[in-house]
C-alpha positions as CSV (number, residue, x, y, z in Angstrom):
1,X,-0.3,0.2,0.2
2,X,1.3,3.4,-1.3
3,X,0.7,7.0,0.2
4,X,-2.7,8.3,-0.8
5,X,-1.3,11.4,-3.4
6,X,-4.4,11.5,-5.8
7,X,-6.0,14.1,-3.9
8,X,-2.7,16.5,-4.3
9,X,-4.7,17.7,-7.8
10,X,-7.6,18.8,-5.3
11,X,-4.6,20.9,-3.4
12,X,-3.8,22.8,-6.8
13,X,-7.3,23.8,-7.5
14,X,-8.1,25.2,-4.1
15,X,-5.0,26.9,-4.2
16,X,-5.9,28.6,-7.4
17,X,-9.3,29.1,-6.1
18,X,-7.5,30.7,-2.8
19,X,-5.5,33.2,-4.6
20,X,-8.6,34.5,-6.6
21,X,-9.6,36.3,-3.5
22,X,-6.3,38.3,-2.8
23,X,-6.1,39.2,-6.9
24,X,-6.8,42.8,-6.3
25,X,-3.3,42.7,-4.5
26,X,0.3,43.9,-5.7
27,X,2.6,40.9,-6.7
28,X,5.4,40.3,-4.1
29,X,8.4,38.6,-4.7
30,X,9.1,35.8,-2.6
31,X,12.9,34.4,-3.1
32,X,13.4,30.6,-2.4
33,X,15.5,28.9,-4.2
34,X,13.5,25.8,-5.4
35,X,16.6,23.7,-6.1
36,X,17.9,23.6,-2.5
37,X,14.3,23.5,-1.2
38,X,14.1,20.1,-3.4
39,X,17.0,18.6,-1.9
40,X,16.0,19.4,1.5
41,X,12.6,18.1,1.0
42,X,13.9,14.9,-0.6
43,X,16.0,14.0,2.5
44,X,12.8,14.9,4.7
45,X,11.3,12.2,3.0
46,X,14.4,9.6,3.4
47,X,14.3,10.6,7.1
48,X,10.8,10.1,7.6
49,X,10.9,6.8,6.5
50,X,11.8,6.1,9.7
51,X,8.7,5.5,11.3
52,X,6.2,2.3,11.7
53,X,3.6,2.4,9.1
54,X,1.0,4.2,11.2
55,X,-1.4,4.6,8.1
56,X,-1.4,0.6,7.2
57,X,-4.0,-2.4,8.7
58,X,-0.8,-3.8,9.9
59,X,-0.3,-1.0,12.8
60,X,-2.5,-1.7,15.9
61,X,-0.6,-0.9,18.4
62,X,-0.7,2.6,19.5
63,X,-3.8,5.5,19.1
64,X,-2.5,6.1,16.2
65,X,-5.0,6.9,13.3
66,X,-4.3,8.4,9.9
67,X,-5.9,12.1,9.1
68,X,-8.8,11.4,6.2
69,X,-7.4,12.8,3.0
70,X,-9.8,15.9,3.3
71,X,-8.6,16.7,6.7
72,X,-5.1,16.5,5.5
73,X,-5.7,19.0,2.1
74,X,-7.9,21.6,4.3
75,X,-5.0,21.8,6.3
76,X,-2.4,22.2,4.4
77,X,-5.0,24.9,2.2
78,X,-4.9,26.9,5.0
79,X,-0.7,27.3,5.7
80,X,-1.2,29.5,2.6
81,X,-2.7,32.0,5.1
82,X,-1.9,30.4,8.3
83,X,-4.5,31.7,10.5
84,X,-4.0,31.9,14.3
85,X,-7.3,31.3,16.2
86,X,-6.4,33.3,18.9
87,X,-8.0,36.2,17.7
88,X,-10.8,37.3,14.7
89,X,-7.9,39.7,13.9
90,X,-5.2,36.9,13.3
91,X,-8.0,34.6,11.7
92,X,-11.7,35.4,10.6
93,X,-12.6,32.9,8.8
94,X,-10.7,30.3,10.5
95,X,-12.2,31.0,14.0
96,X,-15.8,31.3,12.5
97,X,-15.1,27.2,11.1
98,X,-14.3,26.7,14.8
99,X,-17.1,27.7,16.3
100,X,-19.1,25.5,13.9
101,X,-17.3,22.8,14.2
102,X,-17.1,22.8,18.1
103,X,-20.9,23.5,17.8
104,X,-21.1,20.2,15.8
105,X,-19.0,18.1,18.1
106,X,-21.2,19.7,21.4
107,X,-24.4,18.1,19.6
108,X,-23.0,14.8,19.7
109,X,-23.7,15.1,23.9
110,X,-27.1,17.2,23.3
111,X,-25.6,20.4,23.9
112,X,-26.7,23.4,22.4
113,X,-25.9,26.2,24.4
114,X,-22.6,26.0,26.3
115,X,-19.0,27.2,25.9
116,X,-16.4,25.4,24.2
117,X,-12.9,25.4,21.6
118,X,-10.1,23.4,20.0
119,X,-7.2,23.1,21.9
120,X,-3.4,21.7,20.9
121,X,-4.7,18.0,21.8
122,X,-6.2,16.2,24.8
123,X,-3.6,17.2,27.5
124,X,-4.8,21.1,27.1
125,X,-7.9,20.1,27.3
126,X,-8.3,18.3,30.5
127,X,-6.0,21.4,32.1
128,X,-8.4,23.8,31.0
129,X,-11.1,21.5,32.6
130,X,-9.3,20.8,36.1
131,X,-8.5,24.7,36.0
132,X,-12.3,25.7,35.9
133,X,-12.7,22.9,38.1
134,X,-10.3,24.2,40.8
135,X,-11.6,27.5,40.4
136,X,-15.2,26.4,41.0
137,X,-14.0,24.4,43.6
138,X,-10.3,26.4,45.1
139,X,-8.5,23.7,46.7
140,X,-10.3,20.6,46.9
141,X,-9.2,17.4,45.5
142,X,-9.8,15.7,41.8
143,X,-9.8,11.9,41.8
144,X,-9.5,9.8,39.0
145,X,-9.8,6.1,38.7
146,X,-6.1,4.1,38.1
147,X,-6.8,3.5,34.6
148,X,-7.5,7.4,34.3
149,X,-4.6,9.1,32.0
150,X,-1.6,10.0,33.8
151,X,-2.3,13.3,32.2
152,X,-5.0,14.3,35.3
153,X,-2.5,13.4,37.8
154,X,0.1,15.3,36.7
155,X,-2.0,18.2,35.3
156,X,-3.8,18.4,39.0
157,X,-0.1,18.8,40.5
158,X,0.7,22.1,37.9
159,X,-3.0,23.5,39.6
160,X,-1.4,22.9,43.1
161,X,-4.9,20.7,43.2
162,X,-4.5,17.4,45.7
163,X,-5.3,14.5,43.1
164,X,-6.1,11.0,44.8
165,X,-6.5,7.7,42.1
166,X,-9.2,5.1,42.6
167,X,-8.5,1.9,42.5
168,X,-10.7,0.1,39.8
169,X,-13.0,-3.0,39.5
170,X,-12.1,-6.4,37.9
171,X,-13.3,-5.1,34.5
172,X,-10.8,-1.7,35.1
173,X,-13.7,0.9,35.7
174,X,-13.5,2.9,38.8
175,X,-14.5,1.0,41.7
176,X,-17.9,2.7,43.0
177,X,-17.4,1.5,46.9
178,X,-13.9,3.2,46.8
179,X,-15.3,6.3,45.4
180,X,-17.7,6.4,48.1
181,X,-15.4,5.7,51.1
182,X,-13.3,8.9,49.5
183,X,-17.0,11.0,49.3
184,X,-17.0,10.6,52.6
185,X,-14.1,12.6,53.5
186,X,-16.2,15.9,52.6
187,X,-13.0,17.4,50.2
188,X,-13.1,15.9,47.5
189,X,-14.0,19.0,44.3
190,X,-14.0,17.1,40.7
191,X,-14.3,13.6,40.0
192,X,-12.9,12.6,36.7
193,X,-14.9,9.4,34.7
194,X,-12.8,8.1,32.3
195,X,-15.1,7.5,28.7
196,X,-12.4,5.1,26.7
197,X,-9.3,4.7,29.3
198,X,-5.9,4.3,27.2
199,X,-4.9,1.4,28.5
200,X,-7.7,-1.3,28.0
201,X,-10.3,0.8,27.0
202,X,-12.7,0.3,29.8
203,X,-15.4,3.3,30.4
204,X,-16.6,4.7,33.9
205,X,-20.0,3.9,35.2
206,X,-20.8,7.4,34.9
207,X,-24.7,7.2,35.6
208,X,-24.1,6.0,39.3
209,X,-21.1,8.6,39.2
210,X,-23.9,11.4,39.5
211,X,-26.2,9.6,41.6
212,X,-23.0,10.3,43.5
213,X,-22.6,13.8,42.2
214,X,-26.3,14.5,43.8
215,X,-25.4,13.5,47.2
216,X,-22.2,14.9,47.6
217,X,-22.1,17.9,45.4
218,X,-18.6,17.6,43.4
219,X,-17.9,18.3,39.7
220,X,-17.9,15.9,37.7
221,X,-15.5,16.1,34.1
222,X,-15.6,13.3,31.3
223,X,-12.5,12.7,29.7
224,X,-13.6,11.3,26.4
225,X,-10.4,12.3,24.8
226,X,-10.4,8.9,23.0
227,X,-13.8,7.4,23.5
228,X,-16.1,10.2,22.9
229,X,-16.9,9.7,19.5
230,X,-18.3,6.4,20.3
231,X,-21.6,8.0,21.2
232,X,-22.8,7.5,17.5
233,X,-21.8,3.6,17.2
234,X,-24.9,1.1,17.1
235,X,-23.1,-1.7,18.2
236,X,-22.6,-0.8,22.2
237,X,-23.5,-3.1,24.9
238,X,-26.4,-1.9,26.5
239,X,-24.4,-0.7,29.8
240,X,-22.1,1.0,27.9
241,X,-24.8,2.9,25.7
242,X,-26.7,3.6,29.0
243,X,-23.5,5.7,30.1
244,X,-23.1,7.5,26.7
245,X,-26.4,8.2,27.7
246,X,-25.5,10.3,31.1
247,X,-22.4,12.2,29.2
248,X,-25.2,15.2,28.9
249,X,-25.2,15.7,32.6
250,X,-21.5,15.8,33.1
251,X,-20.0,19.6,33.8
252,X,-17.4,19.3,31.0
253,X,-16.1,17.0,28.2
254,X,-13.0,16.3,26.2
255,X,-12.9,15.1,22.9
256,X,-9.8,14.4,20.6
257,X,-10.9,15.1,17.2
258,X,-6.9,13.8,16.7
259,X,-8.1,10.4,17.9
260,X,-11.3,8.9,15.9
261,X,-12.0,12.4,14.6
262,X,-9.7,12.0,11.5
263,X,-7.4,15.1,12.1
264,X,-4.0,15.7,12.4
265,X,-2.6,16.5,15.6
266,X,-2.9,18.3,17.5
267,X,-6.7,18.8,18.2
268,X,-8.3,18.4,20.8
269,X,-11.4,20.4,21.7
270,X,-13.2,21.5,25.5
271,X,-16.5,21.8,26.0
272,X,-18.7,23.2,29.4
273,X,-22.4,22.5,29.8
274,X,-22.7,25.9,31.8
275,X,-21.4,29.0,29.0
276,X,-21.3,31.1,32.6
277,X,-18.0,28.9,33.4
278,X,-16.2,32.3,30.5
279,X,-16.0,34.9,33.5
280,X,-12.9,32.7,34.5
281,X,-10.8,33.2,31.5
282,X,-11.8,37.0,31.5
283,X,-8.7,38.7,30.5
284,X,-8.1,42.3,28.8
285,X,-5.5,42.8,25.9
286,X,-4.2,46.4,25.2
287,X,-4.2,45.0,21.3
288,X,-6.0,41.8,20.1
289,X,-9.5,42.1,20.7
290,X,-10.4,45.1,19.0
291,X,-11.4,44.9,15.4
292,X,-14.9,42.9,16.6
293,X,-17.3,43.0,19.3
294,X,-17.7,38.8,18.8
295,X,-16.6,36.8,20.4
296,X,-12.6,36.4,19.9
297,X,-11.7,32.3,21.0
298,X,-8.8,33.3,23.0
299,X,-11.5,35.3,25.4
300,X,-11.9,31.7,26.4
301,X,-9.1,29.7,26.0
302,X,-5.8,29.7,27.9
303,X,-3.9,29.1,24.6
304,X,-3.2,32.4,23.2
305,X,-1.6,31.6,19.3
306,X,-3.3,28.4,17.6
307,X,-3.4,27.1,14.4
308,X,-6.6,27.8,13.0
309,X,-5.7,25.2,10.1
310,X,-6.9,22.7,12.7
311,X,-10.1,24.0,13.0
312,X,-10.4,24.3,8.7
313,X,-9.0,20.6,8.9
314,X,-12.0,19.8,11.3
315,X,-14.7,21.7,9.5
316,X,-14.2,20.1,6.4
317,X,-14.3,16.8,7.4
318,X,-17.6,17.3,9.1
319,X,-18.6,19.0,6.5
320,X,-17.9,15.7,4.6
321,X,-18.5,13.4,6.9
322,X,-21.2,14.7,9.4
323,X,-21.4,13.6,12.8
324,X,-25.0,11.6,12.8
325,X,-26.4,8.4,13.6
326,X,-25.7,6.0,10.6
327,X,-23.7,8.3,8.7
328,X,-20.6,6.8,7.2
329,X,-18.4,8.7,10.0
330,X,-20.6,6.7,12.5
331,X,-20.4,3.1,10.3
332,X,-16.4,3.3,10.3
333,X,-16.7,3.4,14.9
334,X,-18.8,0.7,14.6
335,X,-16.6,-1.5,12.7
336,X,-13.7,-0.7,14.2
337,X,-15.4,-1.9,17.3
338,X,-16.8,-4.7,15.3
339,X,-13.3,-5.7,14.7
340,X,-12.0,-5.8,18.5
341,X,-15.1,-7.8,18.9
342,X,-14.2,-10.5,16.3
343,X,-10.2,-10.7,17.5
344,X,-11.8,-10.9,20.8
345,X,-14.1,-14.4,20.3
346,X,-10.8,-16.1,18.0
347,X,-8.5,-15.1,20.7
348,X,-10.7,-16.2,23.5
349,X,-11.3,-19.5,21.4
350,X,-7.7,-20.3,20.9
351,X,-6.0,-22.1,24.2
352,X,-2.5,-20.4,23.2
353,X,-4.2,-16.6,24.5
354,X,-5.4,-15.3,27.4
355,X,-8.1,-12.8,26.6
356,X,-8.7,-9.7,29.3
357,X,-12.3,-8.9,29.0
358,X,-14.4,-8.4,26.2
359,X,-13.5,-4.8,24.6
360,X,-16.4,-1.9,25.0
361,X,-14.6,0.2,22.3
362,X,-11.7,-0.6,20.3
363,X,-9.1,-1.6,22.6
364,X,-8.1,-5.1,23.5
365,X,-5.9,-6.2,26.1
366,X,-4.7,-9.9,25.9
367,X,-1.6,-12.2,26.3
368,X,0.1,-15.5,25.2
369,X,-0.7,-18.6,27.7
370,X,1.8,-19.5,30.5
371,X,1.9,-21.1,34.1
372,X,3.2,-17.9,35.8
373,X,3.3,-13.7,35.5
374,X,7.1,-13.9,34.5
375,X,6.2,-16.2,31.3
376,X,3.6,-15.0,30.5
377,X,5.3,-11.6,29.8
378,X,8.8,-12.8,28.2
379,X,6.2,-14.9,25.6
380,X,5.0,-11.2,25.1
381,X,7.9,-10.2,25.0
382,X,9.1,-12.7,21.8
383,X,5.2,-12.5,20.5
384,X,5.6,-8.9,19.9
385,X,9.0,-7.9,18.3
386,X,8.5,-11.2,16.7
387,X,5.4,-9.7,14.4
388,X,7.1,-6.4,14.5
389,X,9.7,-8.4,12.2
390,X,6.9,-9.5,10.0
391,X,5.7,-5.8,9.8
392,X,2.8,-6.4,12.0
393,X,2.6,-3.7,15.3
394,X,1.2,-4.3,19.0
395,X,1.4,-2.3,21.8
396,X,2.5,-3.6,25.2
397,X,0.5,-2.8,28.1
398,X,1.8,-3.5,31.7
399,X,-1.2,-5.0,33.7
400,X,-1.3,-5.5,37.6
401,X,-1.8,-8.8,38.8
402,X,-4.3,-7.7,41.2
403,X,-6.4,-6.5,38.6
404,X,-5.9,-10.0,36.0
405,X,-6.4,-12.9,39.1
406,X,-10.2,-13.1,38.6
407,X,-10.0,-13.9,34.5
408,X,-6.7,-15.7,35.3
409,X,-7.3,-17.8,38.1
410,X,-5.0,-20.6,37.5
411,X,-1.5,-18.4,36.9
412,X,0.6,-18.4,39.0
413,X,1.1,-14.5,40.1
414,X,4.9,-14.3,40.9
415,X,5.3,-10.8,40.1
416,X,3.3,-7.5,40.7
417,X,2.4,-6.7,36.9
418,X,2.4,-8.5,33.7
419,X,3.4,-7.2,30.4
420,X,0.4,-8.3,27.7
421,X,-0.8,-7.9,24.8
422,X,-2.8,-4.1,23.4
423,X,-4.0,-3.4,19.8
424,X,-5.8,-0.7,18.9
425,X,-8.4,-1.6,15.7
426,X,-8.5,2.1,15.0
427,X,-8.7,1.9,11.6
428,X,-12.2,0.8,9.8
429,X,-10.2,-1.4,7.5
430,X,-8.9,-4.0,10.1
431,X,-12.3,-5.3,10.0
432,X,-11.6,-6.0,6.6
433,X,-7.7,-7.7,7.4
434,X,-8.1,-9.7,10.6
435,X,-7.8,-12.9,8.7
436,X,-4.4,-11.2,7.5
437,X,-3.3,-10.1,10.1
438,X,-4.1,-13.2,12.4
439,X,-2.5,-15.3,10.1
440,X,0.8,-13.5,11.7
441,X,-0.2,-14.1,15.4
442,X,-0.7,-17.8,14.7
443,X,2.9,-17.1,12.9
444,X,4.3,-15.8,15.6
445,X,2.9,-17.4,18.9
446,X,4.1,-20.7,17.3
447,X,7.5,-19.7,17.4
448,X,7.5,-18.7,20.4
449,X,5.7,-21.8,21.6
450,X,8.0,-24.3,19.9
451,X,6.4,-27.1,22.5
């Protein structure tokens, strides 16, 4: 499979149309040496070959999904203008497109009158959410599950907010009994519910967390950076669907278009149910917000300069692939989940493997069989490297023995963690490629277990 390049001709046509909008300006001489530029860019192309094939179905490891061609085109096209979405002075058209695109993301969760904007990624989006949470509940504790992204603990430290990790149950979800015990202290200001953990892909029990909110009065932030878009999937379990249907009741949501939203890095998004939190962002600038009385996105963002190109790319993608149930975008998400379920069934039926639990989204964790945790970890390492030699790229995940014991009762846990295999079947092509992926699994597993 070669890198897609059929769309370059569309970029040339679009550039010509863009140039027409500035045809009344006098010509400006631009100095560059095409010969030297070609030499440098060909060197870059050679250096970029030192990458895993993230765009190919054989890459089934980390959460890397290729941008849609329309996103690449729109992003590149906007770079000839290079808009800055901090203020309307620097990105008039791209700011309008961002507001439209963010409003469409908000409608995924039933929000019409809310506040939100794009960010440089999920980390920055979560920082803003916790910053606002800290302003709402000064000095009070932030809690998240042990499977939540490490960024929450780190960002809490940056914001000088106390943080506590809540233990998980046997499905790697936040344990509600442990959460309630922590809430009894009266010190918790914010509970982070992870909607798609980046390790096992689990989804925290949000409806029950919201019930506790009514009793204890904390703020609920949904970190749906990875899993947010799955609200459109039509093949979630009833339990998981119930969780997604309650997302509109939280106080803030983070969703990352550069994960399942088919966008280039970096493109995250923070959404607040209450638009009144804009008061926490209030600041003045003597030279920035003067050309328009409309809202400048920098007035509701901690970041200053931000790439308008990200907004242009997201708007174009959502125009081509609307975020609607039963649409092409939604069907592709369902395909990714179906691929993970199919692979889980194959692994569960093969005595050479041990599965963890059925995937809630499209992330799957499993391991080669073995009597001891140390032996399983060693075999995992062998299979991981052997698969890479066959151009099949997986990921690994250290899973606590405490989480694995209920699932693997026959294993002797002689070490605190077990190295497992992990796959993110993010690409809609993964479903059609499962047989080829399985042939490689079979080959490298047999080599790792010669007996």
